[in-house]
N, C-alpha and C positions, 0 to 999 in steps of 0.2 A: 491534300489531306494527308499522304504520306502511308505509313505501313497502318498506321491506326485508323485509318478512314473506316466507315462502315460501308459496306458493299450494298450497291444499289438492290433491292429486290430483283430476282431474275437476272443478275448481271452475269455473263459468261465467263469472265476471266478466272482464273483459278484462285480459290482462297488463299491468304499469305498464309506461312507456316511458323509458328512460333515456339521457344525453347522455355522451360520454366523460369529460366533467368531474367528471359524477356519480360514474361508475364508478371514477374513480381515486382518489377519497377513500377507498375500501374496500381499500387495500393494506396494512393493519397485521395483525401475528400474530393480534389479537383480533377482526379486523373484515377478512373477506377474500371478494372476489366475483372472479369470473371471467367473461370473455365468451368463448361457443363458438358458432360458426354464428350470431352475431347475438344470441344468448340469453343472457340475463344470469343468474348463478347465485349463491348465496349459499352459500359452500362451510365457512363458519367452523368449524362445530362438526364436518364430516364429515372435515377434513382429516386429523385424529388416525387415522380410519380407512383412509386412502388405502394401497393396497398399497404404492405407491413412496414412501412417507413424506411426513409433513407439510412437509416442506421444499420438496419439489418443487412443490407446490401454491403455497406461499407465495411462490416466485421468480415467480410470473405474477399474483399477487393485483392487481388493478386494472389488468389489462391483457387484451388479445386474445390467448386462448392456444387458438384454434382449430387452428393449424397443428401445436402440440406435443401438442394432446389428440389429433388424427387421426395424428400419427407414432407416437406411442406406444400406440394403441389400434386394432388392425387389425381388431378384432371390435367396431364401433360398436352393433350390436345388443345384445349382452351389457351395454355398460356403460351404455346409456341408461336401464336400470331404476335405476340409482343416480343418475344426474342429475335424473330426472322430479320427485323431490320438493324438490329444492333450487332448481327455476326460480323465480324472482322477476319477470321481465320479459324486454325486449326493448329492442334499441340502437333509439334515434330514427332515422327514415327517411333521413335526410340523412347519416348517420355513415358514412363511407367504409369501404371494406373489400379485402383483397389478393386478385386473382382469378388470376392468370397461374401461380401455384404449384398452385391448385386444380385449374386444367385440365390441369397436368403431372402431378398426381397420379392424377387419373381417368385420362389416357392410359396411365401405367404399369401400372395396376391391369387396365385392359381388355387389356392385352398380357401379363398373366399374369407380369410379374415380383416379384411379393410371392408366388408358388408356388415351394416349396422342392422341392429333390432330394435327399431323404434319404441317398441312396446316398453322395451327395457327403460329407458330415458322417461318416457310417460310415467310408468309406474314410479320414478324417483320425482318427478315433478308434482304428481299428485300426492306423495306422501309429505312433501314441502309444504305445500297447500294446506292438507288435512291438520299437520303441525301448527300452522300459524293459526289457523281459523280455531282450533283446540284451544290456543293459547289465549284468544280474545273469549271464546265462550265460558273459559274457567274464571276469568276476572267478573263477566258478567252474573256468574252462577254464585261464586264464593267471596265476592269483594275483593278491594283491594289492601288486605292487611299484608304482614310481611310474609306469611306462609304462601298464599297465593301468588303475590309478585314474584317472589323468587323461584318457584315452580314455573310460572309464566317466563321468567327470563331465561330459564333454562331451556324450555321449548323454541323460544324465539333464538336463541343461541344456535341450537341444533338447526333450524330453519336456516340461519345464515350461513352456517358452515356446509350444510348440504348444498345449499344454493351455489356456493363456491365451485362446489365439484362438479355440478351440474353446468353452470355457466363455462366451466373450462372445456366442457364435451363440445358445447356449441361454438365455443371461440376456436376450437382445433379443426372445426369442420367435419366433425366425426359420426355427426348422427344423420343428418339428411344428406341425399346427393347432390339436391340443389345448393348451392353456396349462399344464395339469397335467403333461403329459409333458415339456415344453419345462423345466418348475421340477423334475422328479425328475432329468432328464438334468444339468440345471445343477448341483443339488446332489452328484451322483455326481462330476462331473469338478471342480468346484472345490473340493468337500471332499475327495474320496478321493484323485483324482490330484495336488491341489495344497495341500491342507490350510488352507483358508481359508474363511471364512464366506461363502456366495452371497448372504445379507441384508446383512451389511454390504457385499457389492460392489453390490448394487442400490440400496443406500441412498445410495451414494457416487456411482456412475457415472452414474445417471439425473439427478442435479442437474448432472453435468458436461454430459449433453446437452441439458439443459434450457436453460442458459444458459452456452454456452461461452466460456470467456476472459473472464466478468464477474466482477470482484473481490467477494469477500464471498458468490457466490453458486456460483462452480464450484470445488468441492474440489481440483481437479487441479491449480490455481494456489496453493493453498495450501501454501507450502512449508515454514512454520513449524511446523505441526502435521502430522506425518506420517501418524498415525492418530487419528480421532475416530470412536467408536462411540457413538451417542447412547442406547442402549438396551442393556440385557443380553441376550446372545445366546440365543435357544431352545436346549433341550436337544439337539433335533434336530440343530440346527448343529453344536453341540459333538461329537456323536456321530460325523458325518460328517467333520469335518477330523481327529477322533482316529483314525480308520481310517487316514488317509494316515501318521500317525507309527506307528502299529502296523505297517504293510505294511513299511516302511522297518527297524524295529527287528526284524522277523521275517526279511527278505531279508538284511540286512548286518550285525546283531549277532555271527552267527557268524564274519563274515569281517574285521570291524575290531574287534570289541569296541565298548562302548557310548560310549566317548569318539570313537573314530574315526569311528563312524556320524555322532554330532554332527558332526564335522568334515566329515563328507562332505556332511550337508545343508547347512552353512553354507556352504562353497563351491558348492555347485549353486546357491544361493540369490544368492549373489555373483555368479556368470556369469549367471544368469537375469536378475538386476537390470538389469546392463548392457544386456542385449539389450532388456529392456520398457520401459526408460527412454527409450534413443534411438527406438523405433519409435514409442512415445506420444507423447512432447514434439517430435519433428521435424514434426509436422503443426499444432502448436499455438503453441509456445513464441515462435517467431518471427512471430507473425501479432499483430493488434491484441489488446491485453490492457486491459481499461477498466472504468470503473464502468458500472452498468445505464444505458443508453441507450433503452430501450423501441423497439427496431427490431423489424421484421417477422421472421418466421420463418427465410425465406431469406437476408435479409442478415445477421442475426445469425450463421448458421451460416457463411455464406460468407467473412464478416470474420475469423472466428475458425479457419478451417480451410485446409488447402491438400491437394493431392494429391502423391503421387509417381508417377512412371511406371510404367506397366505393364510386367512381365515375369513370365516363369513364377518366377523366383527371388524376385522383389519379392511377387509374391502368396503364395509360402509363406512367407517371411521375416515378412512382416508379417500376415499371416492375413487379407488382402486389406484390411487397413487404410490402404494406400496409397491407396486411394478414400476418403480420408476426409471429401471433401464430399458424397459419393452415400450413405456412411454414417450422417452427421450429419442429411442431409434425410430420409433413409427410414430410421431405426433399426430396423426391423422387416423390412427386407427381406434377404431371405437373400443372403449375400457373393457366392454364385457369379453373382449377376446385376448385380453393379455396373457392370461394364464395358459392359453393356446400356444402363444408363439415363446413363451418364456422356454421351454426345454430346447427349442432350435436356437435360440440366442445362447443357451448354455453351449451347446455343441459347438457354436461359432467360437466362442470364447475359450474353449480347451485348445484351440490351434494357435495361431499368431498373434490374438488379439493382446493389447495391453502392452506392445512394445513401441508403440509409435515412435518414429524417427523425430529428433529434434532440429533436423536441417531441413533444408526445402522439402515439400511435398512429394514424394517419391524419390528423392535424392538418395543415391546409394554411395556416393563418393567419400574419400577419407576426409578427416577433418584438415582444413587449411593449415598451413605452416608458415611462421612469419619469423621475420628478424626484428631485433631491437630497434632498427632503423625505422623499420614499417609500423611497429607499435608506437613509438613515440611521436610520430606524425599525429596521433589521434588523441593529443592532450587538450582539446578545446572544450568550451563548454557546452557547444552542439555535436561535439564528436568524442567520446570519451571510451578508451580501452582501458583495461586493466589485465596485469599479469599476476595469477595466483598460481603458485606451484606448476610453474611453467605452461600453465593453460590460460588463454588468450580469452576475455569476455569483454563482449561490447555491451557497457552499461550506460549508455547515452541517455535512453528514456527511463531507464529504472533509477537511475540518481535521483531523480524529482522524489521518488517512494521511499527512499532510503530512510530509516528510522533515525539515524544519527544526522541527517540533513545533506542536501545536495552537495554542499561546499566541502565536506569531509572526502566523497568520493573525488570530486573534481581536484582536491589536491594531489591525488596520486594519479591523476589521469596521464596516461603513456608511460606508466611505471611500472617497476616489481613492486605490488601491495602485499606480498606474501606475509610479511613479518607484523605489518599494522593489522591485516585480516586477522591473524591469529591471535593477536594481542588483544584484540576486540572482541573476538567471537572464540571463545573457548569451547563452545557446544559446536564443532564444526559439522554434525551430521545435522543438525536443526537447519543451518544456514545454506548447507548444499542444495536444498530444494529451491533456494532462489537464486543460486548460481546456475544451476542446470540448463535452464532454458536460455540463459546470456551466453553459454558457451560458444566460440566461432572458430576455435582452431588452437594450435599450441605453438611454444616456440621452436624455431628449427633444432635439430640436434647439435649441431655445431655452436650454437649461441650460448653463451655463459649464462648460468643460472641467475646471476645479478648482472646489472651493467657495470660499466667500467669503475665507477667510482664506488662501489662496493666491496667489502672485502668479504670475501667468501667463508675463509678461514674462521672470522669472527662469529659470523652468522652459524657456521655449523657449531661451533661450541656453545652458543646462547640457544641453539635448538635442544642441544643435551643438557644444558642447565635447566631449561623449561620442562624437559621430559623428567629430569631427576626430581625436581620440586613437586610435578604432579605426582609422581609414583610414592613418594614418601610422604610428609606431615601436612602437605599442602594441597594434596588431591581432592580432598573432602569439602576443601571451601574453594576450588576453582569451579564456580557455578557459571552461569552467563553472566551475571552481575555479582556484586561483591557481598552480599548478605545472604539472601535467599536464592535456593536453586531455582525456585519458579521466577521467571522474568516479571511476571505479572505482579507478583507481590513487591518486588523491588521496587517497580515503576507506582505501584500505589503508595507504598511508605514514602517514597521520595516526593510524589504530589502533597501528601499530607505535610512534610517536614517543611519542603521550600514554598508550598503554595500557604499552607495554613498558618504555619509558625514562621516565616518568613516574609509572605507577602509576593514571592516573585514567580513567574512562570517557569515549570520544570522543563518544558518543550525549550523554551529560550536558553535556558541553562545548558541543557544537553548539546543543543544546536551549536551554541558558542565554545563549551569546554572542551567537545570532543574534536574539534578543529585545532584548538591547542594542542591536545594530547596527540594528534597526528603529525603534525608540523611544527614543532615547540620553535619559539625564538626565528622563525622564517617570515621575512617581509612578505605581506600580500595574502598569507594564509594562517598566519596565527592571531588570532583578533587580540589576544592580550598585550600585545606590543603595538597595538594602533593607538597612538596617543594623539590623533587627529593635529599633528603638529604643534602641540603644546610642549612636547618634549623630543629631542632627538636621542636616539639610543644606539648602543654598539659602536662599532669603529667607522661602518659603511654608510649608515644614513647620516651621521654629521657631515662628512665630507660631501656626499652627493647633496644635501641642503646648501652647503657652503658654497659648491661649484655654482649651483643653480641661483644662487643669491638669493634664497629663500630665507626671511627674516621677520617672522611672524611674532616673534618674542625674542627677548635678547638669550638665547640657548647658552650662550657661555655662563649666565647666573642660574641656569636650571637648577643645579643642586642647591640653591637656596629658594626659589620659589616652588619646588617641588612639594616641600612641606605644606604650601598654602593651598596648591590645586590638587596635588594627587590623593592622599590619605583623607583629607576632608570631604572631597567632592565626587569622589569615584561612586561608591555605593547610594548616597542620598540624590544625586543628581543624574549620573551617567546611566548607571546599572537599573535603576527603578524606572526611569524615564523610558530608555529603551526597551526594557522588558514589557511594561506596559503598552507602549506604542505598537510593537510587533504582534504581542498577543492580539491587539484589536484587529489590526491590519490582517493578520493571517487567520482570523475568525476562529482562535482557538478558545471556544467558549468555556469549555471544561476547565480550561487552566484560569480562566478569568475569574472562574466561580470560587475555585480553590483561593485565588489571591484575594479576591472580597471577603473570603471569611476571616481573613489576618486583620484586614481594616474592622470588620464589624467585631471581632473580639475586644479588639483597641476601644472602641466607641463604647460598646457595652462595658467594660470594665473600668475606664478612666474618665469618661464623660460627668460621671456621677460625681466624681473627685475634683476633677480639673476645669470642666466645662469644654466644650468643642475646640476652642483655641487654646486652651491649655494641653488637651490631648496632642493637637497637631505640634504644638510645640515640645513636648516629652517625646513623641515618635522622631521628630527631626533631630532631637538631640542624641536619640540611642542610635540613630542611623549615622550620625556624625561619628561617635566613638567607635560603632563597629567598623566603619569605613577605614580610620586609621589601623585597628588590629587587621584586618583582612588586607589591606595593601601591604603593610609590612612582611605579614606571613607569605604572601604569594609571589611578591617581587623579590624578595632576598635571594630566592632559590633560581630565578632566571635572569634578572635584568644585569647583575654583573657578568654574565656568561655569554659566550660567542652570540651574536645576533646579525643574522646575515640573511642574502636571497638563497633561494632552491640550490641546494649543490647534489642534491639526488645522493645522499649517503646512507649507509645501510642504518637499519634501524637502531642497533646498539650504539654506535658513532655518533648518530643523529640525538638520541636522547641524553647521551653523556656529554657532548659539547654543550648542550641547552641548560642542563639542571646540575643543581650540587646539593649536598645534604647539610644538615644543621645535627651537631652532636646529639647524642640520644640521652634523656633525662626525663624522669618523671613529669617535671614541668614542662619541658620543650615538646613532649609527647603531646600533652593536654593543650597547650596553648596554642599548637600548630593542628590540632587533629591528626597527628602522625604525618604531617607533609613535610616535617623534617627529613624523612625519608624519600626525599623527591625523586631520586635516582630510581629507587625500588618501584614508587608509583608508577613512573612515565614507562619502566620496563615492562611491567605487569599491571597494566592499567584496572584490569578486574580482580585483582587480589585483595582480601580483606587486608586491613590497613593493620590489624593486630598481628599479621604475619612478616610484615615488611623486614623487623629486626631478625627474623630467621633466614631469610634470603639474602641479606645484607653481605655475610661474609662469603656466600657462593659468587655475588657480584663482584666483590672486590677481587676475589681468585681470578676470574675471568679477565678483568680490566689488566691486573698485574701480567698476566700471560700474554696478552697482545699489547702492551705497553700503553693503555689507554689511561688518561688521567682521571682518578676517583676523588672528587675533591668533597672534604667533610669538615665543614667550620664550625667554630664556636657560635653561640648565638649572638653574642656582641659583635664579632667579625664580621657575620652575614649582614647585620644592620649598616654597618660602618661601610661596607663594601657597596652597598646601593647609593651611598653619598658620593664616594671616589667614582665610581663608574659613571655617574649623571656628570661629574664635574671633568672628568677626561673626556668625555663626549661632547661636553660645551667648548672645552679648547680645540679640538679637532675641527668642529665646526666652525669656532672663530678663525682659525688659521686658513681653513679653506675658504672661507669667505672674504679675507682680506687680501691673501696671496695667490688664490688660484682662477 
């Protein structure tokens, strides 16, 4: 079994000794180790039997779970019998541990703060039952008019909210000494009084406590999936919450009928939901929400929670969850003792709390140092590192969550992404909170800031230009996006325009267009030059196709058939089909709804005039005309330029070699949407377009200084260059096809 083998009970051989580095390797679903009180346990097989669910254990795999283990298991003697056969070794003697919180925990235990006062909870249960009975008697006495019904609904809402706080107490095993009594009371309150499964609540809520505000681990911040139940609920749970509905049917169907009773329940749920969401989210949502940073128990809880001032009303209204910090630090403590332990927690927090290390638990070592050779090895989809301002980040897991899409990150894997990062994220303070937990080290001091193909002098001048622009007339416009300062406003308006006015998904457009900006005219990275073997573009691809004898179409005539397949079909066929397919496949339902409003608008406006078939023909013809306009405007700035494989050039040279401008005029500005300033748009992708003409002279000066070609064409020349570019590429293909 090797070092990971579990020691047999009573074994006489010395336990194995592990370092943190060894322990942290065992953090997979199929290989899970825990550290509890410096002892190492292999819990891989046992996790499926854990009463709190396997996910709760998995969240701590490869970590020190001492504080969480102690917090969730007040009866340590009972659970030791389950741990004993899982023991495989101990931490090395020089591995550090947290002590202050353990001392505080011992102190509060000695002062009896974990001792419950059952009468406190019985009074809460009594007032819940009295309120529910009063709601029913009110209707019996005063009838089912609007006034009594509204008052009844308010009383039933109070019942549901207060039952939520009471079931919370039983669920945390903080009322009775015997766990079985807590479990029974929990099922009664949760199932009979609220109509919800107690096992579902435990499965979800304990994960929240174990890893609060940690993305992918805390279900309370997963807003996409409202309910996720991993297993079929036991019949006992089903019976408990069916008694809730039976009680409502018996009490209210004689008064309101079946439909009226259903409406009453729905309205009560609606009111309760407002109460519940505000109480539970105000302690967490404004706090730090981030990826796993392997912090100690105290720092993890304090960074994810906050308290609300104590008052009699606040205590009742929130079920004492206004003491959220204390509840998270001591989840099995009876809530009537939170106010007693709060001063002790404040004292603890004034010390070293809140500094949680971002490296491995207990690690005191300096950040790792890497060379470019080491960094560039991590450029795979399954292993991605980025360099930003000489700091190295492991973005492998986070790439999937990147708002601009995972491919955009992948295009810079193993590279210096400083310029692209700065260009796309003017609000660097905001994005630093996402970078911080991904930091793994720094570039070695003797490594150049850019790799060998990058021009440091050009980049230094570009940074100066950027600062000059921000410091003068541009600074007020440089928001996170280019119209509003608040990115949420930009996103909403974008969805309205591209979804409602154009019928396309904004997420699809962002995913595609940001890749184009990140790596323009680079094969396999810029989707705008993926012509699916219909065209060969540039000077490299035609030769490669010719050598490989690829002849899907007669590419030497592509400058002729481009007019038949490019402008007419890009938008009607490729873009809209691809956008709709990906929107449905990726389940972007909000985007789909926005897009459908476009078609609904056309149907409402034009079906009465043209009929269904005529409206479809009108829409198709509009798409056909738009496609000509769109393709010529977007391709004349790129297609005649250098199109090649990745050459790892600096940001400025990469953009200047792939783009050109079209002369400014009132018509050209309107006709192209200011994309006649394509160079400036690519260098400053978040700059409002009405400022391009202001920054253009500064960009020209930069290019002249460093001998970089700055191309500015007339509109007619730019259009003709597309034709000649395709003709030249076709001739290169034919020559390679026939002679190489």
